[in-house]
N, C-alpha and C positions, 0 to 999 in steps of 0.2 A: 551722195556717197555711193561708190560702186560696191558690188558684192565681192567679198574676199573668201577664198577657199581656206581650208584648215591650215595648210602648210604656209600660208602667207600671213598668219595671225600671230601676234605676240601679246600676251596679257601681263602687264607690268604694274606692280604696286610701288608707290613712292612711300618710303618709311623714314623715320628719323625724329630727332628731338624737336619740340616746339620751337619755331623760329630758325630752324636750320636752313630753310630755303626750298622746301618741297614745292610749294605753290608757285614760287617764282620760276623754278625749273620747269614745271608743267606749262607755265605761261610761255617760256622760251620755246618749248616744243610746239605749242600752238602757233606761235609767230613764225617760226622757221618753216613749218609745214603749210603755211598759208591760210590757216583757220582764221587768224586775225591779221589786220593790216598794220597794227602797231602793238608794241608790248604794253599790256596792262600792268598796273601796279597795285599792290595791296593797299598802299596809302590812299589812293583815290578810289578804291573799291571797284576797279575795272577788270579784274582777272576773270578768266573763263570759269575756273573751278570754284572760287569763293564767291558764289552769286547770292547766297542768302542774306537777307537784311541784317540778321544777327551777326553773321560772319563779317560783313562789310563794316558794321559798327564797331566790332571788337578788334578787327584787324588780324584775325587768325582763323584757321579752318576749324569747323565744328562737325562737319560730316564728310564722309567719303564722296568724292565726285569723279565722274568719268569724262575723259577727253580722248576720243578715238582720233589718232593721228595717222594720216596717210604719208608714208615715207618710202621711197625707192620701191614702189609697187608692192608694199606691205602695209598692213594695218596694225598699228600699235595701240592697244587699248590701255591708256595710262590712267591709273586709279590714284588720285591724290588723297591722302589720308590726314587726319588731324594728328598733331604731335603731342598734344596735352593728354595726360593720363585719364582725365575725366571722360574722354570720348573714345576710350579704347574699344567700345562696342563697334564703332565704325571701322576700326582697324580689323577687328575679328571678321566682320563681313567681307571686307576687301580681300583679306588673306584667303578666304574660301574661293574667291573667283580668280585669283592671280596664279600665274605660272612661273613668275620670276619677280625679283625685287631689286629696286635701287635704293640703297641706304644713303641718305643725304647727311653729310657731316659738315658743320660750319667750320671753315678753315681757320677762323680766328678763335672760336670757342673750343675746338677740338672735340674729343670724345666726351659725350654727355650721357646722362642716364638713358635718354631716349634712343641713343645709338646702341647701347647694350641690349635694351629691350627689343629693338628691331632685329638685332642679330639672333637673339633667343627665339623670336617668332619665326625667322627664316629656318633655324635649326628644327623647330617643332614641326613646321610644314614641309621641311626638306626642299626649300626653294633655292634655286640658283640665284646668285646676287652679284651686283656690282656696287662698289662704294664710290660715290661721287662727292668730292670735297668742294664745297661751294664757297662763294665769297673770296675767291683767290685774288680779286682786285683790291681787297681791303688791306689797309696797313695792319701789320702784325699777324696776318694770316700765314701759316706755315704748313705747307704740304708735307715736307719731310718729317716734321714733328708728328703730324697725324699718322703718317705711314709707320713711324717707329712705335707710336703708342698702340696702334692696331696690331702690329706684329707682336708686340709684347703680350697683348691679350689673347690673340687667336693663332699665333704661330706663323710658320713660313708659307701657309697657303695664300697669304696676302701678296698680290703681285701688281706693283705699280705699272700701268701702261703708259703714263705720260709724266713728264716733269715740267714745271712751269718755267717760262722764260720771262725775265723782268728786265726792263730798261727804265732808268730813272724812277725806281720804285713802282713802276706800273707793269701790270700783266700785259704782255704783248704777243705771246705765243707759247708753244709747247714743244717738247722733245718727244717723239714717238719712240718708245723703248724697243718695240718689236722691229721696226724698220730702221732704227738708229738714224733718224732724220729730224731736222729742225723745221718748224713751221711758224709762220707769222700770220696773225689775223688781220685781214683788211676788210672791214665791214662783215658781210656774210661769207666772203671768200677767204681762202687760205693759200698763202704762197710759201715757197721754200725759203729757208734761211739757214745760215751756219749755226751749228750747236755751240753755245757759249762755253768757254773753258770751265767755268764754275759748275756746269752741269755734267761734265764728262766723267768725273769720279763716281757720281751717283748713277749715271747711265750704265757704267761698267758693272757696278755693284748689283743694281736691280736686274740688269739683263742676265747676269750670271745666275742669279736666283731663279729667274724665269726659265732659263735654258735647262737648269737642273730638273725643274718640275716637268718641263716638256719631255725630257729624256726618260722620265720615270713612267711615261704612258705605255711603253712597250720595251721588250728586251732588245729589239732591233735598234730602236732609237737610243737606248742606253749604250749599246756597243758603238754606234756611230759617234755619240757624244764623247765617250772616253777615247775614241780613236782620233779625236780632234777635228772631226768633220763638222762643217757648218750646216745648220738646217735652213731650208728656204723659208721665206715669209709665209708661203702657202702651207707648208708643213707645220710651222709654228702655230698658225691660226687654227688649223684643223685640230691639232693636239690641244690647244687652249680651249676650243669649243667643247671637246670631250670632257676636259677637266672641269670647266665651268658647269656643265650639265650635272656632273656627279658631285659638285661641291668641293672638289679637291684644290681648285684655284678660285680665288675671289679677286677679280681685277679691281684696281683702284685708279680712278681717273679724276680729273679736276677741271675747274673752270669758273666763270663768273656768269651766273644766270641772267642778271639784268642786261648784260651786254651780249648775251647768247654765246659767249666764248666757251667752248668746250661742249656745248649742247649738240652741235652738228655731229661731232665725232661720237658722242654718246648715243645718238639715235642710230648711227651706223653700227655701233657695238651691240646695241640691243638686237638688231636684226642678225648680225654675224654670230653672236655667242649665246643668246637666249633661246630656249626651246620653243617651237611651235606646239600647240596643244597635241598634235599627233605624236609628240615625243613623251607625253605624259599619260597617266592612266586614271581612270575613274570607273567606279562600279556601284551598282545599286542592287536592290532585290526585285526580281521578277515576281510580282505579287500573285500571279496565277500558278506558277510552278514552285514558288518559295525558294528559288535558287538564285545564286549570285549571277547578275547580268553585267558583263563587261562592256561598258559603253565605249570607253577609251577614245572618245572624240572621233568616232568613226562615222563619216557622213553617210555610209551605205546602210547603217543599221536603223532601227525604228527611232522615230523622233523622241527625244527626251531632253528635259532641261530642269533647272531648279532656280528658285528665286533667292538671290543672295542679298538683295536690298529692296526696300520699299520707300518710295518718296511720296509723302502726302503733303502737298503744298496748297495753301488756300488760293494761290494765284495760277499755278500751272496744272493743278489737278493731281491725280494719283497715277504713279507709274510703278510697275513691278520690273525691277532690273533682273534680267535672267542671264544665265550662262548655258549655252546649248551643249549638252553632254554627248549627244549622238544625233545623227540624221540631219536634215535640212528643214528649218522652220520657214514657212511661207505665210504671206498675208492670207487671211481668211481661213487658216487652219482651225480645227476644233481640237482643243487640248483637254485632257482629263486631269483634274487636280485630285490626286490620290488622297491627300490629307483631308480635303473637304468633301470628297466623294461627289464631285460635280464636274460637268463638262461646260467649258466656256469657249465661245468663239473668239479667236484672237483679234480679228479685224485687221488693223494696220500694225506693221512692225516698225520699230524705231531704233535708232541709236541716239544717245544723248550726248551732246557736247556741253557739259556743265548742265544748264537748265534748258537748253535749246534742243527740242526733239527734231530729228531728221528722219524722214520716212525712207525705208529701204524695202525692196521686194522680198528678200529672204536673208536668213542668217544660217551660216554653215556651222557644223560641229566645232566647238571650241571658241566660237565668237560670243561676244557680250552685246546684248541689246536690251530693249525695253518694250513692255506691253502696257497699253493704257487701259484703265478702267476695268480691270479684273476685280469684280466686286468682292468675291470670297477669298481671293488669294492673299497670303501673308508670307512674310520673310521665312525662308526655310522650307516652303512647300515644294513638292515635286510635281512636275508637269510631264505628261507623256500621252500616248494614245490609249484608248480604252482596250484596244486589242492587245497591246503590249504595255501593261501598266508597270512602270518602274518606280520604286521608292528609294530615294537617296537619304542617307543619314544626315541629321542636323549637325551643322558645324558647331564648334565650341563657341559659346558666347559668355563673356565675363558676367559674373553675378554681382548685382549692386548690394552694398552693405551700409552705405551712408543714407540715413533717412531723417526727415523732418516732418513735423506736424504742419498741416496747412488749413487755412480757413478762407472762404470766399469773402472778399471785402464787401461785396454786395450780395446779400442772401438770394436775391432774384436770379443770380448767375450760376447757381449751384448746378443746374442741369447742363448749361452751356459749358461749364468747366469740365464736367464729367465727359461730355462728348469731345471736347478739345483734347483732353488728356488721352482719350481712347485713340484719337487720330495720331497724336504724337507717339503713343505706344506702338502703333503699327509700324512706324519707321525707326523707332528707337527701342530696341529690345532690352536695353540696360536701364530703362525707366520703368518703375512699377508704381501703380496707384492702389493703395491698400486701405480697405475700410476696417478699422480696428473697433469692432462693435463693443468689446468688453470695456474699453476705456473711452468710448464715445469720442473717437478722433479719427481723422483721415490722415494717412501717411503717404508721403512722396519719397520713393527710393531712387537713388542715383549712384553714380560712381564717385562722387565727391561734391564738395560745396559748390564749385564752379558749375558743375553739371546741373545741379538743382537751380542755381541762379539763372542759368540760361533758359531752363524750362519756364521759370516764372516770367522771364522777359519775353519769351516766345508767346506765351499765353496772352500777355498784354498787347504786344505789337502785331501779332498775326491773327489772334482770335478775339481780341478786344474784351478780354475778361481778366480780372485781377485777383490774385490770391496773395496772402501773406504767410510767410514761414515762421515757425516758432519751435522752441524745443519740445520734443514729444514727451508725453507722459509715459512713465515706465509702467509696465503691466504688473504692478504689485498685486499680491493677494493677501487675504486675512484668514487666520485660522485660530484655533485655541489650543492651549497646552494643558488645561485643567478641566475639571467638571464643575457643573453648576446645577442647582435645583431652584427653579423660579416659578412664580405664580403671577399671572397677569389676568386682570378682569377688565373687560371693556363693557361699559354700561352707559347708555345714553337715552335720556327720556325727553322727547320733544312734543309731547301730546299725541294721543293715539298710540299706535304701536311704537315701542322703543327698540333699542338695540341692546342685546345682552349676549356676551360670550365670555366664558371663564375657563382658563386652562392652567394646568400645572404640568410643567415640562422639565426634563433633564437634558442637559447638553454636555457632550463629551467628544473627545477626538475620535474620528472614524478609523476603522481598521485600515482602510485604503485612503491615504492622505491626498490622493489625486481626484477623488470623486467630490463633486460640490457638496452633496449632503446625503445622509441616509435617514429616512423617516420610519419610525416604528411607533406602534401604539400598544399600551399595556393597560388599557382602561378596563376596570371590572365594575360590575354592578350598574352599568348604564349611566354613570355620572355624566358622561358625554355621549350622546347618541351616535350610533355608527354613521348615520348620514352626514354628520359634521366632520368626520375624519378627513375626507378629501379637502374640505375647506381649510382645515388646520395645515395640511401638507402644502396647500397652495399658498398659504401665508408664509410658510418657510421658503418655498421655491421662489416667491417673488422678492423675498428679503435678501437672499444670498447675493443678488446682483450688486448690492450696495451695503457693505459692512458698516457697523457702527463705529469702528475704530478710526478709519480714515477714508471711508467711502469707496473702498476697493472691493471687488468680488470676494466672497467667502468660499473657502474650500475645506474639505476634510472634517466635516462636523457630523455628529450623530445626534438627532433630535428625537426624544422619546416622549410621547404624550401618555401620561399615566393617570391623570385625574382632572377634575374640573367640575363645572356645573352648568346647567342651562335653564332657560325660562321657557315654559311651554308656549308662550305667545310671542315674546320679544326676541327669542334666539333666532338667528338666521345664519346662512353661510357667510355672509359679509361680516357679521359680528365675530364669528369664530376665526375667520381669516385675519381680521384686524387684531384680535386677541393674540393669535399665534405670532403675528408680526411684532407686536409689543414684547411678547415673551422672548422672541428671538434676540431682539436688541439688548434686552436686559440680561438674558442668559449668556450671550457672547461676552459682554463686558464684565461679567462675574466669573468667567471661565479662563482667565489668563490670556486675553487676546494678544496675538503677535502679528507682525507684518512679515510676509514672505516676499523675497525678491527673486526675480529670474536670474539664473546663472547660465552663462554661455560657455561652450567649449570653443576656445579661440586657437586658431592656427596662424602663426606669423612666420613668414619666410623672409629672412633678412641676410644681408652679407655678414660673413663671420666677424668682420671688424665692428659691427654694430650690435652684437648680441648683448654686451654688457649694458649699453644704454637702454635697449629695449627691455631687458630683464628688470632693470631698476625702475623703469616707468611702469611696468606691470605691477610691481610691488606697491607703488604709490596708488595704483588703481584697485587695491585689495585683491589682486590676482594671485592665484596659486599655480606656480609653474609645475607641470606634470612631467615634462621631459624635454630634452634637446637632442635633435638628430641631424648630423651633418648630411648634406645632400651630395657631397662629393664634387661640387662645382663652385666651391667658394661661398656657399650659402648654408644656413642652418635653419631648420624648422623648429620653432619653439611652440610647444603645446601648453596651454594654460586654461584654468577656469577663472572667469572674470565676471563680476556682476554686470548685468546689462546696462545699468545706470552709469557705469564707469567707461563704457565704450562710446559715449557721445563725444563726437569730435576726434575720434581716434585716427581716422583716415589722414587728417591734416597733420597731426602730431607725428604719426609714423613716417610719413613722407619727409617731414622736416628732419627727423632723427637719422634717416637712412639716405638722405639725398634723393629721394624718390624711388629707391631700389627695393623698398620693403613692400610686401603684399600680405594681405590678411584675409581670413574668412572665419566665420563663426556659425554655430548652430545651437539651438536651445538644448540645455542639458537637463535642468531640473529647477525646482524652487527650494530655496533655503531661507531660514530665519534671518531677517535683516538685523544688523547691529543696532544697538539701542539708539545711537545718535541719528541713524538714518530714520528709524521709526519715529523718534521724537520730532524730527524735521517734517515728516509727512503729516503727522498729527497736528502740528502747529499750522501747516499750510491749510489743512482741512478746517481748522478752527477759524483761520483768517477769512476763508471763503464764507463760512457760516455767518461770521460777524458782518460781512459785507452783503449777506443775503444774495450771494451770486454764485451758488453752486450749480455747475452745469449738469443738466440732465442728459 
């Protein structure tokens, strides 16, 4: 692949609902540009972008993949992204590298949740966009309906560029609204044809809307428009490019990706209307001067780049996908990783076509490429020279809130599983592996149930280790509400020296309910020698990890040693520690023990129409609604306090209630006393484990 300068580069992300046709569109680009000699299909697992075994097996995209397309002496870096919400982290990464977007809408399904989310992402990142209506060769696909629905949602900025031409219910060509001409597809070629009568009313309507928008670009154009003057095609296209760049026009085009119909024109439109990196800005912090450094994809400035994605594949190795923010990167450059404070030699430079690395001699500012085997590098790291160290801000990455407990099916694989999850975590920032020591469990966090299921499958198929998922244990705590005064004597005689420890202790709620325990001694007269006080405290400290009520950690207790006795020969630290442990269990059970449950502060963002359903569901989950705040864009933020135990499976339920439009987040608020039925259930579960003699340590 040849080297392209900044002005000849376009970075385009494909967005849309799952199943809308993004991967097939990317495949048609690859075929038309000569990357492949035949159209690959998702069904037979032969597409360029869906190359992973898991993607091929499931038949949909799981990760963002790159296809650099050479077209009309330009390079278009096409980033294909997953449409399913569980893999939104891949979309977050792709958005950070993109300069424009194509939102793919299924012509038969129409506007879906993924369409709206794609639009919201483009608004957030201020990306110019084109909407491509796919599957127009399918029965019941309606381009006009999609246009009307989009216009109803987003206003008159939607501008159709093409109209479909059908003959005998088959898509055979299109009307170009700008040039007012008809075209028929003949294989890869396009020939002129007459505009059918049924298209003419819509051509007139859509062209009039487009001309109004073009006229609004300047006062001169407005005067000419009202004077009845016609604009030339060149003037129209120049005005449209300006409007597309600032987001005031969003073109709508259409086609059939499997037959490459419409893809040829779309590639042309990408070059004509989307910005090159030199039309966009990017800035970092110059770490030596602590001032803002405007890189702005300027090839003449110091070299800088950032890693927007990491690929760790057992078969092709590790690649750091980079976007060059300034300068020109060359093979054998030495780059300074500011985040890791390490210099690494680049070696070879690559561009990736799916999973196929192609060596290139250099990458200019604004281009996207890959570096192999950077050992310390991670997604989000900034790369530059040590003489001009530039630090770029980390892009937004979605936070995972769905979690499950997991266990290794083969205990001998525990270390291998940890290493495999670490590698997966390098490329998937929305997966987290958490060791919950308090509850003796390991937790796997992801964006949803499907995300976790895919991770389990990847561990098995790629790393040859197996885990099983199960419902996590809730981090309950135990405490007391009353006071108790107990005595415990530990006496053991086995011949020779025995064991003797005797304590009298009071237990009461601590002033600070969040501390595990407070230990004091009020012994007078030497009934318990001072050298055994630490042993008594140690007995308490070791006991709080497993309370006597339901085997959960104990918090908020005050233990006072006030009396006891000792034996000059048989007493030992071990004996007093054991006596204190026995007193603890007895004292807690006599001091009104209760179970505390973690309460989370929950924030749910839902469409206004779904607020009633979501509120009703929160009430069923013992939630307390704190407030409702409209966001002004048809959504409402509901804030509530909900027990952690009631949030298990909430991701799936919320998506079901809101058609996938609901989002939520939560954070720990505090502990509260659990209701009696919850406490009784946990005590019963504890008793059942004791009966089976199968209590997990």
